[in-house]
C-alpha positions in Angstrom: 62.9 241.1 8.5 63.2 242.5 11.7 66.9 244.4 12.1 67.5 243.6 15.4 67.7 239.8 15.2 70.5 240.4 12.9 72.1 239.1 9.5 74.6 237.7 8.2 77.2 239.7 6.8 78.5 237.9 3.7 77.3 235.0 1.6 80.7 233.0 2.9 79.4 233.7 6.3 76.4 232.3 5.8 77.4 228.8 3.8 79.9 228.5 6.8 77.3 228.8 9.3 74.8 226.6 7.7 77.8 224.3 6.9 78.6 224.3 10.3 75.3 223.6 11.4 74.9 220.6 9.3 78.6 219.1 9.9 78.8 217.6 13.2 79.5 214.5 14.8 77.3 213.1 12.6 79.7 213.3 10.0 83.2 212.1 11.4 81.8 209.6 13.8 78.3 208.4 12.8 79.3 208.0 8.8 82.0 205.9 8.9 80.3 203.7 11.2 77.6 203.1 9.4 79.4 202.4 6.5 81.2 199.7 7.8 77.9 198.1 9.2 76.6 198.5 5.6 79.0 197.0 3.2 81.2 199.9 2.7 81.4 201.4 -0.6 77.7 200.7 -1.6 76.4 202.4 1.0 78.8 205.2 0.5 77.1 205.4 -3.4 73.5 205.2 -2.0 74.2 208.2 0.7 75.7 210.4 -2.0 72.1 209.5 -4.2 70.2 210.3 -1.8 72.1 213.6 -1.0 71.8 214.8 -4.4 67.8 213.4 -4.8 66.2 213.5 -1.5 68.6 216.0 0.6 69.3 219.1 -1.5 65.6 219.7 -2.3 64.6 219.7 1.8 67.5 221.9 2.5 66.8 224.5 -0.1 62.9 224.3 1.1 64.1 224.9 4.4 66.4 228.1 4.2 63.6 229.6 1.6 60.8 229.2 4.5 63.1 230.6 6.8 64.1 234.1 4.5 60.7 234.2 3.1 59.4 234.8 7.1 62.0 236.3 8.5 61.3 234.2 11.5 62.3 231.0 13.1 59.8 227.9 12.9 57.5 229.2 15.4 57.3 232.0 14.2 57.0 230.8 10.2 54.0 228.9 11.0 52.5 232.0 12.8 53.0 234.3 9.6 51.7 231.1 7.5 48.6 231.7 9.8 48.8 227.7 9.7 46.7 226.2 11.9 47.5 224.3 15.7 48.2 221.0 13.9 51.1 222.5 11.5 52.5 225.1 14.2 52.6 222.3 16.8 54.7 219.6 14.3 56.5 222.4 11.6 57.0 225.2 14.6 57.2 223.8 17.8 57.9 220.1 17.6 61.5 221.1 15.7 62.9 223.1 18.7 61.8 221.1 21.1 63.6 217.8 19.2 66.9 220.6 18.8 66.7 221.5 22.4 66.9 217.5 23.3 69.3 216.5 21.1 71.5 219.7 22.7 71.4 218.5 25.7 73.0 214.8 25.1 75.1 216.3 22.1 77.1 218.6 23.8 77.7 215.5 26.4 79.1 213.8 23.4 80.8 216.7 22.4 82.6 216.9 26.0 84.2 213.6 25.5 86.3 214.9 22.3 87.8 217.5 24.8 88.5 215.0 27.1 90.1 212.9 24.5 92.5 215.8 23.2 94.1 216.5 26.4 94.3 212.4 27.1 95.9 212.1 23.9 98.0 214.8 24.2 99.5 213.3 27.4 99.0 209.5 26.9 96.5 209.1 29.7 96.0 206.0 30.6 92.2 205.1 30.6 90.2 203.5 28.6 86.7 205.0 26.7 84.5 202.7 28.8 86.4 204.2 31.9 86.9 207.6 30.4 82.8 208.1 29.9 81.7 206.3 33.2 83.5 209.1 35.2 81.0 211.5 36.2 84.1 213.6 37.8 85.3 214.1 34.2 82.2 213.9 31.3 79.7 216.2 33.7 82.6 219.6 33.8 83.5 218.9 29.7 79.5 218.9 29.0 79.4 222.0 30.7 82.2 223.3 29.0 80.9 222.9 25.8 77.5 224.5 26.8 79.8 227.2 28.0 81.9 227.9 25.0 78.3 227.7 22.7 76.9 230.4 24.9 79.7 232.6 24.4 79.5 232.2 20.9 75.9 232.7 20.5 76.1 235.6 22.8 78.4 237.6 20.3 75.3 237.6 17.9 74.7 235.9 14.5 77.6 237.8 12.0 79.2 239.0 15.2 79.3 235.7 17.3 78.3 232.7 15.1 79.8 233.9 11.5 83.4 234.8 12.7 83.5 231.6 14.9 82.2 229.3 12.0 85.1 231.3 9.3 87.2 229.9 11.4 86.1 226.3 12.4 85.3 225.1 9.5 88.6 225.9 7.5 89.9 224.6 10.3 88.4 221.1 9.9 89.2 220.8 6.8 92.6 221.0 7.2 92.9 219.0 10.2 91.2 216.6 7.9 93.4 216.2 5.4 96.4 215.8 7.6 95.1 212.6 9.6 94.0 211.6 6.1 97.3 211.9 4.8 98.6 210.2 7.7 96.3 207.3 7.4 96.8 206.3 3.7 100.4 206.1 3.9 100.4 202.9 5.9 101.0 199.8 5.4 97.9 198.0 4.3 96.2 200.9 4.0 95.0 200.2 0.6 92.9 197.3 1.2 90.9 199.9 3.5 90.6 202.7 0.5 89.3 199.6 -1.6 86.7 198.8 0.9 85.7 202.4 0.6 85.8 203.5 -2.7 85.0 200.2 -4.8 81.2 199.4 -4.6 80.0 195.6 -3.9 76.4 196.4 -5.3 74.9 192.8 -4.3 75.2 194.1 -0.5 72.9 196.8 -0.8 69.2 196.0 -0.2 66.6 198.0 1.7 68.1 198.4 5.3 71.0 199.7 3.5 69.0 202.3 1.3 67.5 203.5 4.2 69.5 203.8 6.5 71.7 205.8 4.1 68.5 208.0 3.8 68.5 208.2 7.4 71.7 209.3 7.8 71.3 212.0 5.1 68.4 213.8 7.4 70.9 213.2 10.6 73.9 214.6 8.4 71.9 217.3 6.8 70.3 219.1 9.7 66.8 218.5 8.2 64.1 218.9 10.1 65.6 220.6 13.4 64.7 224.1 12.8 68.1 224.9 12.6 67.9 225.5 8.8 64.8 227.6 8.8 66.2 229.9 11.6 69.9 230.3 9.9 67.6 231.0 6.7 65.9 233.9 8.7 69.0 235.9 8.9 69.8 235.4 5.1 69.6 238.8 3.1 67.3 238.6 0.3 69.6 239.5 -2.7 71.5 236.0 -2.0 71.0 232.8 -3.7 69.6 230.3 -2.1 69.8 227.2 -4.4 73.6 228.3 -5.0 74.5 228.6 -0.8 72.2 225.2 -0.2 73.9 223.2 -2.8 77.6 224.9 -1.1 76.0 224.0 2.0 75.6 220.2 0.8 78.6 219.9 -0.7 80.8 220.7 2.0 78.6 218.5 4.2 78.6 215.4 2.2 82.6 216.1 1.6 83.6 216.0 5.4 81.3 213.0 5.6 83.2 211.1 2.6 86.8 212.3 3.4 85.8 211.2 7.4 85.5 207.4 6.0 88.7 208.1 4.0 90.5 208.9 6.6 88.9 206.1 9.2 88.9 202.8 6.9 92.8 203.0 6.0 93.5 203.2 9.2 91.2 200.3 10.1 92.3 197.9 7.5 96.0 198.7 8.3 96.0 198.0 11.9 93.5 194.3 11.5 90.5 196.6 13.1 87.0 195.6 13.0 85.0 198.0 10.4 81.5 196.4 12.1 82.1 198.0 15.4 79.6 200.6 15.3 79.2 203.7 17.1 82.8 202.9 19.1 84.6 202.5 16.2 86.4 205.7 16.1 86.3 206.5 20.0 88.1 202.8 20.5 89.5 201.5 17.4 91.1 205.1 16.2 92.2 205.7 19.6 94.2 202.3 19.9 95.5 203.0 16.5 96.8 206.1 17.7 98.5 204.5 20.3 101.1 202.3 17.9 101.6 205.0 15.3 104.9 207.5 15.0 103.8 210.6 16.9 100.6 208.6 17.4 99.7 211.3 20.6 100.1 214.2 18.1 97.8 212.3 15.4 95.0 211.6 18.0 94.8 215.1 19.9 94.3 216.2 16.0 91.5 213.7 15.2 89.9 214.9 18.5 90.2 218.4 18.1 88.4 217.6 14.7 85.8 215.8 16.1 85.5 218.7 18.4 85.2 221.4 16.1 82.7 219.3 14.3 80.5 219.3 17.7 80.7 223.3 18.6 79.4 224.1 14.9 76.6 222.1 15.7 75.8 223.1 19.2 76.2 226.9 18.0 72.9 226.2 15.7 71.5 223.9 18.2 71.4 226.5 20.8 70.7 229.3 18.7 67.2 227.8 17.2 65.2 227.9 20.7 67.2 231.0 21.8 65.8 232.6 18.5 62.1 231.5 19.6 62.3 234.0 22.7 64.1 236.8 20.9 60.8 236.6 18.2 58.0 235.3 20.0 58.8 237.0 23.8 61.4 239.8 22.6 63.8 239.0 24.6 67.3 240.3 24.0 69.8 237.7 23.0 71.6 237.4 25.8 69.0 236.5 27.9 68.0 234.6 25.9 70.6 232.5 24.9 71.6 232.0 28.7 68.0 230.6 30.0 68.2 227.8 26.9 71.8 227.2 27.6 71.2 226.6 31.2 68.4 224.5 30.8 70.1 222.6 28.0 73.0 221.6 31.1 70.9 220.7 33.6 68.5 218.5 31.1 71.9 216.6 29.8 73.2 216.1 33.1 71.3 212.8 33.3 72.3 212.0 30.2 76.0 212.6 31.0 75.0 209.8 34.2 73.7 207.4 32.0 77.1 206.1 30.2 78.4 203.6 33.2 78.2 205.6 36.1 74.4 205.6 37.5 73.4 202.2 37.2 70.0 203.4 37.0 69.8 205.7 33.6 72.4 203.5 32.2 70.4 200.0 32.5 66.9 201.9 31.6 65.1 200.2 29.2 62.1 201.2 26.6 60.8 199.4 23.7 60.1 201.8 21.1 57.4 199.6 18.4 59.4 196.3 18.8 62.9 198.3 19.2 64.6 197.8 22.7 66.2 201.0 23.8 68.9 201.0 26.5 70.4 203.8 28.1 68.6 207.3 29.0 70.6 208.8 26.2 70.0 206.3 23.2 66.4 206.4 24.8 66.2 210.2 23.9 68.2 209.6 20.3 65.7 207.3 19.1 63.0 209.1 20.5 63.9 212.7 19.8 66.8 212.4 16.8 65.1 209.3 14.9 60.9 209.2 15.8 60.3 212.7 16.5 62.6 214.4 13.8 61.2 211.8 11.1 57.7 213.6 11.9 59.6 216.9 11.5 60.8 216.2 8.0 57.8 214.8 6.7 55.5 217.1 7.9 57.4 219.9 6.8 57.8 218.5 3.1 53.6 218.1 3.3 53.3 221.3 4.6 55.2 223.4 1.9 54.1 221.0 -1.1 50.3 220.4 -0.2 49.5 222.9 2.7 50.5 226.0 1.9 51.1 228.3 -1.4 53.5 226.2 -2.8 54.5 229.5 -5.4 55.3 231.4 -2.3 58.5 229.5 -1.8 59.3 229.2 -5.7 59.1 233.0 -5.8 61.5 233.6 -2.7 63.7 231.1 -3.9 63.6 232.9 -7.5 64.3 236.7 -5.3 68.5 235.6 -5.7 68.5 233.2 -8.2 66.2 234.0 -11.3 67.3 231.2 -13.5 65.6 229.4 -10.9 62.2 229.9 -12.7 63.7 230.8 -16.1 66.4 227.9 -16.9 65.0 224.7 -18.4 65.9 220.9 -18.4 65.0 218.5 -21.3 62.6 221.9 -21.6 60.9 222.0 -18.1 61.4 224.9 -16.2 64.0 223.7 -13.2 61.8 224.9 -10.3 59.0 222.1 -11.4 61.7 219.6 -10.5 62.1 220.9 -7.5 58.0 221.5 -6.6 57.7 217.7 -8.2 60.9 216.5 -5.4 59.1 218.2 -2.6 55.7 216.9 -3.9 55.9 213.3 -4.4 59.7 212.0 -4.2 60.3 213.3 -0.8 57.2 212.5 1.1 57.2 208.8 -0.1 60.9 208.3 0.6 60.6 210.2 3.9 57.7 208.1 4.6 59.5 204.9 4.1 62.5 206.3 6.4 60.2 206.6 8.8 59.0 202.9 8.5 62.4 201.7 9.1 63.1 203.5 12.3 59.4 201.6 13.3 61.2 198.6 12.7 58.8 197.7 9.6 61.2 196.8 7.8 62.6 194.7 10.2 
């Protein structure tokens, strides 16, 4: 591994950075509204099952690919001497997906910054009015990009690791504070029951597949970010243990977010099925009528911002690493270029939530699914369709088109028990190989079909 690329300074630093990459708005914003749309606790139950049996094996796989090659996705495929098809699907495409998602994700992250201010000073503006005002959303989009850039320029251990060591623990502290306030509200018990006591009659194919889709989104699988972060991991670190810690922290944030949201929604007779606006509208209204609500609201949106910025860091790092590895650029030059391009590419997304009629009302039909607005089109194409293609391709390549033993040996470097330990008389690593070769491709294929609308 090239030492000028940088390495994580500690196991804790890597876990915080990788968990920060996984933990994002998908955990605190997307997970609760999907839970509300899919029957509450039944969805939560399926989500946890999918994390354990699908998410964890794929997370271990991507981190191992990165450490084995010491490169990001493109460099990894070159080192494996993969053919052009695999180089594109597993190497180039994930970086394109990550860059495009960064361009509009930073816009949404900017909303959280604005709402910290709105909550503290009780600004009288609706969410719809706020996101339709370019004078607010474009500068906030720029601010998020600049903050992310400054952290990434600091390097792997000096910037990313130091920032996430502070941001991730702070995120958990704020989350727990708001949970304690939420569960003590009058009537919160109904929300806790809805969230924790599953009604298994509500489980159907759509609920199961939505749970799987959320796992991929939440863990950051298929974006090239975990391969990149894995490439900075020293050889003596335990990939299995680190991956399980990352998965556990990511899942914990999602589960805690639900415990924060649903008691409050039920306490104030909110609509659990409101969809993507659940957090920004329902909770914002709840904070207005809560004692010390302006402080609670500011803390909540600070929490959202922390979750968002730890993800934008990895989204900027992954494409920047390409220029560092493959073009020989220094970190500052690579990061500045990607940041400028992401800001410029993100401007249409910032204008597509009401301020520009064409960008807001444009519509595309994806395999029978009508998607409206520039941002939603990008999200459906890159955040769902192409991301699923990357996940499936990575799984197939590792399991069937390369020497899987190379990955097994890499994982065993810092975790000898991965090869020597047994379960039911069968070596642990064989369960992992079986999952990557058979279980994951089938399940990911079903999820992809769901995204394409095959299951209605």
